C-alpha positions in Angstrom: 5.1 14.8 17.4 1.3 14.6 17.6 -0.4 11.5 19.1 -1.1 8.6 16.8 -4.7 7.9 15.9 -5.2 4.2 16.6 -9.0 4.0 17.0 -12.0 5.7 15.4 -15.6 6.0 16.3 -17.6 8.3 14.0 -20.9 9.8 15.0 -23.7 9.0 12.7 -21.8 6.4 10.7 -21.7 2.6 11.2 -18.3 0.9 11.2 -18.7 -2.1 8.9 -15.1 -3.3 8.8 -11.9 -2.9 10.8 -8.7 -3.9 9.0 -5.1 -3.9 10.2 -4.8 -0.2 9.3 -8.1 1.0 7.9 -11.6 1.5 9.5 -14.5 1.4 7.0 -17.8 3.1 7.6 -21.1 2.8 5.6 -22.3 6.2 4.2 -25.2 5.0 2.1 -26.0 2.0 -0.1 -23.3 2.9 -2.7 -20.6 4.6 -0.7 -18.1 4.0 2.1 -15.9 6.3 4.2 -12.4 4.8 4.2 -10.3 5.9 7.1 -6.6 5.2 7.3 -5.5 5.2 11.0 -2.0 5.5 12.3 -1.9 1.7 13.1 1.1 -0.2 11.7 1.3 -3.9 11.1 4.1 -6.2 10.4 4.4 -10.0 10.1 0.5 -10.2 10.2 0.3 -8.4 13.6 -0.9 -4.9 14.4 1.7 -3.4 16.7 1.0 -1.7 20.0 2.6 1.5 18.7 1.2 3.7 16.0 3.1 6.0 13.7 1.8 9.6 14.1 0.6 11.1 10.8 0.9 7.8 8.9 -2.8 7.6 8.1 -2.7 11.0 6.5 0.4 10.0 4.5 -1.2 6.8 3.2 -4.4 8.6 2.3 -2.8 11.6 0.6 -0.3 9.3 -1.3 -3.2 7.2 -2.6 -5.1 10.3 -3.6 -2.2 11.6 -5.5 -1.8 8.4 -7.4 -5.5 7.9 -8.1 -5.5 11.3 -9.8 -2.1 10.8 -11.5 -3.1 7.4 -12.9 -6.7 8.3 -13.8 -5.9 8.0 -17.5 -4.5 4.5 -17.0 -6.9 3.0 -14.6 -10.1 4.3 -13.0 -10.5 3.9 -9.2 -13.1 3.6 -6.5 -12.3 7.1 -5.2 -15.3 9.5 -5.3 -13.7 12.5 -3.5 -10.9 13.2 -0.9 -12.5 16.5 0.0 -14.8 16.8 3.0 -16.7 19.7 1.3 -17.9 17.3 -1.4 -19.1 14.5 1.0 -22.5 13.9 2.5 -23.0 15.7 5.9 -22.1 12.9 8.4 -19.1 11.8 6.3 -18.0 15.4 5.9 -18.1 16.1 9.7 -16.1 12.9 10.3 -13.5 13.7 7.6 -12.8 17.2 8.9 -12.0 15.7 12.3 -9.6 13.1 10.8 -7.0 15.4 9.4 -6.7 14.1 5.9 -7.1 10.4 6.8 -10.6 9.9 5.2 -11.9 9.5 1.7 -15.3 8.8 0.2 -15.2 5.7 -2.1 -17.6 3.6 -4.1 -18.5 0.1 -2.9 -16.8 -2.5 -5.0 -16.6 -6.3 -5.0 -12.9 -6.9 -4.3 -11.1 -9.4 -6.6 -9.5 -11.8 -4.0 -6.0 -11.4 -5.5 -3.0 -9.3 -4.5 -1.5 -8.0 -7.7 2.2 -7.7 -6.9 4.6 -6.2 -9.4 8.4 -6.3 -8.9 11.0 -4.1 -10.6 14.0 -5.1 -8.5 15.4 -8.2 -7.0 14.9 -7.7 -3.2 13.3 -9.2 -0.1 12.1 -12.7 0.2 12.5 -13.4 -3.5 16.3 -13.2 -3.6 16.7 -16.7 -2.2 14.0 -18.1 -4.6 15.8 -16.6 -7.6 19.2 -17.9 -6.4 17.7 -21.4 -5.9 15.6 -21.6 -9.1 16.5 -18.9 -11.4 12.9 -17.8 -11.4 10.3 -16.0 -9.3 6.9 -17.7 -9.1 7.4 -19.3 -12.5 8.8 -16.2 -14.2 12.2 -17.1 -15.6 14.9 -14.5 -15.1 18.4 -14.2 -16.6 21.4 -15.5 -14.6 23.7 -13.1 -12.7 21.1 -10.8 -11.1 22.3 -9.3 -7.8 20.4 -8.3 -4.7 19.0 -4.8 -5.2 19.5 -5.1 -9.0 16.9 -4.0 -11.4 15.0 -6.7 -13.4 15.2 -6.5 -17.2 11.4 -5.9 -17.1 8.9 -5.6 -14.2 7.3 -9.0 -13.4 3.8 -9.8 -12.2 3.8 -12.1 -9.2 0.3 -12.4 -7.7 -0.7 -13.9 -4.4 -4.0 -15.1 -2.9 -5.8 -12.6 -0.6 -6.2 -14.5 2.6 -9.1 -13.6 5.0 -6.9 -14.9 7.8 -3.3 -16.0 7.9 -0.7 -15.6 5.1 -1.3 -14.7 1.5 0.1 -17.5 -0.8 2.2 -16.8 -3.9 0.7 -18.3 -7.1 1.9 -18.6 -10.7 0.1 -16.9 -13.5 -1.4 -20.2 -14.6 -2.8 -20.7 -11.1 -4.3 -17.2 -11.3 -6.0 -18.1 -14.6 -7.5 -21.2 -13.0 -8.7 -19.0 -10.0 -10.3 -16.1 -11.9 -10.4 -17.0 -15.5 -8.3 -16.1 -18.5 -10.0 -12.8 -19.3 -9.7 -11.3 -15.8 -6.2 -12.7 -15.2 -5.0 -11.0 -18.4 -6.7 -7.7 -17.5 -5.1 -7.8 -14.0 -1.7 -8.5 -15.3 -1.8 -5.9 -18.0 -3.2 -3.2 -15.8 -0.8 -3.9 -12.9 2.3 -3.8 -15.2 1.1 -0.6 -17.0 0.4 1.2 -13.7 3.8 0.1 -12.3 5.7 1.4 -15.4 3.9 4.7 -15.2 4.5 5.1 -11.5 8.1 3.9 -11.7 8.9 6.6 -14.3 7.3 9.3 -12.1 9.2 8.1 -9.0 12.6 8.2 -10.9 11.9 11.8 -11.8 11.5 12.5 -8.1 14.7 10.6 -7.0 13.0 7.4 -5.9 13.1 3.9 -7.2 10.0 1.8 -7.0 11.2 -1.7 -6.0 7.9 -3.5 -5.8 4.2 -2.9 -4.9 0.8 -4.5 -4.6 -2.4 -3.4 -6.2 -6.0 -4.4 -5.4 -8.8 -4.2 -7.8 -12.6 -4.5 -7.5 -15.7 -4.5 -9.7 -18.3 -1.7 -9.5 -21.9 -2.8 -9.7 -21.9 -2.2 -13.4 -19.0 -4.6 -13.8 -16.2 -2.1 -14.4 -12.8 -3.1 -13.0 -11.2 -0.3 -10.8 -8.3 0.3 -8.6 -9.3 0.0 -4.9 -7.9 0.2 -1.4 -4.5 2.0 -1.4 -2.1 2.6 -4.2 1.7 3.0 -4.2 2.0 4.0 -0.5 4.9 3.2 1.8 2.7 0.5 3.3 2.0 -1.3 0.1 5.3 -0.6 -1.7 9.0 -0.6 -1.3 11.0 2.5 -2.3 14.7 3.1 -2.5 16.4 6.5 -2.8 18.1 6.6 -6.2 21.2 8.4 -4.8 21.6 5.7 -2.1 21.0 2.7 -4.2 24.0 0.3 -4.8 23.1 -2.9 -6.7 24.8 -5.9 -5.0 24.4 -4.4 -1.6 21.4 -4.7 0.7 19.2 -1.7 -0.3 18.1 1.0 2.2 14.3 0.9 2.0 12.1 4.0 2.5 9.0 2.3 3.8 8.1 0.2 6.8 11.1 -2.1 6.4 12.7 -0.2 9.3 9.9 -1.5 11.5 10.3 -5.1 10.2 14.1 -4.9 10.7 13.6 -3.8 14.4 11.1 -6.6 15.1 13.6 -9.2 13.8 16.0 -8.2 16.6 13.5 -9.1 19.3 13.7 -12.4 21.2 12.2 -15.4 19.5 8.5 -15.6 20.1 7.9 -11.9 20.6 5.6 -11.7 17.6 3.5 -14.6 18.9 3.0 -13.2 22.4 -0.6 -12.2 23.4 0.4 -8.5 23.4 2.0 -7.2 20.2 5.3 -5.5 20.6 5.6 -1.7 21.0 8.2 0.3 19.0 11.0 2.4 20.5 10.5 6.2 20.0 13.5 6.3 17.7 11.9 3.8 15.3 8.5 5.6 15.5 10.1 9.0 14.7 12.3 7.7 11.9 9.4 5.8 10.2 7.1 8.8 10.4 9.8 10.9 8.8 10.4 8.4 6.0 6.8 8.1 5.2 6.4 11.8 5.0 9.4 12.2 2.8 8.2 9.6 0.3 4.8 11.4 0.0 6.4 14.8 -0.4 8.9 13.6 -3.0 6.2 11.8 -5.0 3.6 14.6 -4.8 5.9 17.6 -4.9 3.9 19.3 -2.1 3.9 19.5 1.7 1.7 17.1 3.5 0.1 19.9 5.5 -1.0 21.5 2.2 -2.8 18.4 1.0 -4.4 17.9 4.4 -5.7 21.5 4.5 -7.2 21.1 1.1 -8.9 17.8 2.1 -10.6 19.2 5.2 -11.5 22.6 3.9 
């Protein structure tokens, strides 16, 4: 397995932001180079270990969806191909093996637009306690891993530091106004339904995901950041799924589950935990399989096209 890319420093480009996973570089007044590293985060910490190839999977998965969903929602993507980028960005992109894309600058809407199609994760207890999720009433008798009657929109705040906080739709309206709240909900649900249908055709179930949107300078609302990746979404294999039993996730839940076995306080220590080689390899394999199922092509093929 190749070495994980944890840090970037690109000649001729200024780094303007470093996130948990992505490094962002200014290209000109209107464009950025968005680089997905192989860093992995969990429970609001960036871990000491990376997942080799993860950044390429995230980037190529988002690229697939941006194109597939272009008739549903425009995006901030300008091009995933180095040959179509300005010179400094092109040089950098060719050295990053499919991890970089050129995007338009947008003003991000400070809301995580989460859509859920199955009862899973932290929302199981909330449903069992209240019969609802974030104010969305659900029928009785749903089981863990069971599909919801319809996908539901459950937004959160987008915290600069600390945890994102779940909010009701009414609180979203108070935060961003009725018109934008309506647009965010409608677009998120429409994208989720389209993506969910595609995933089913490829043997995957889309459990839940989060979208981010931003405004271009002309005011248009577009998809931004990453879309329907194993970092931002939970997937199940259709042939392994058994409603009523804890689902087997094909995303970074494997990493979260390992971290939960560590001694209490490990995630609060000054040095973030490292992952065992077994977890690194298995996570890398799962990420790759999700991409290749969704896209129908080998990761190497997409990377070669991006850097040509």
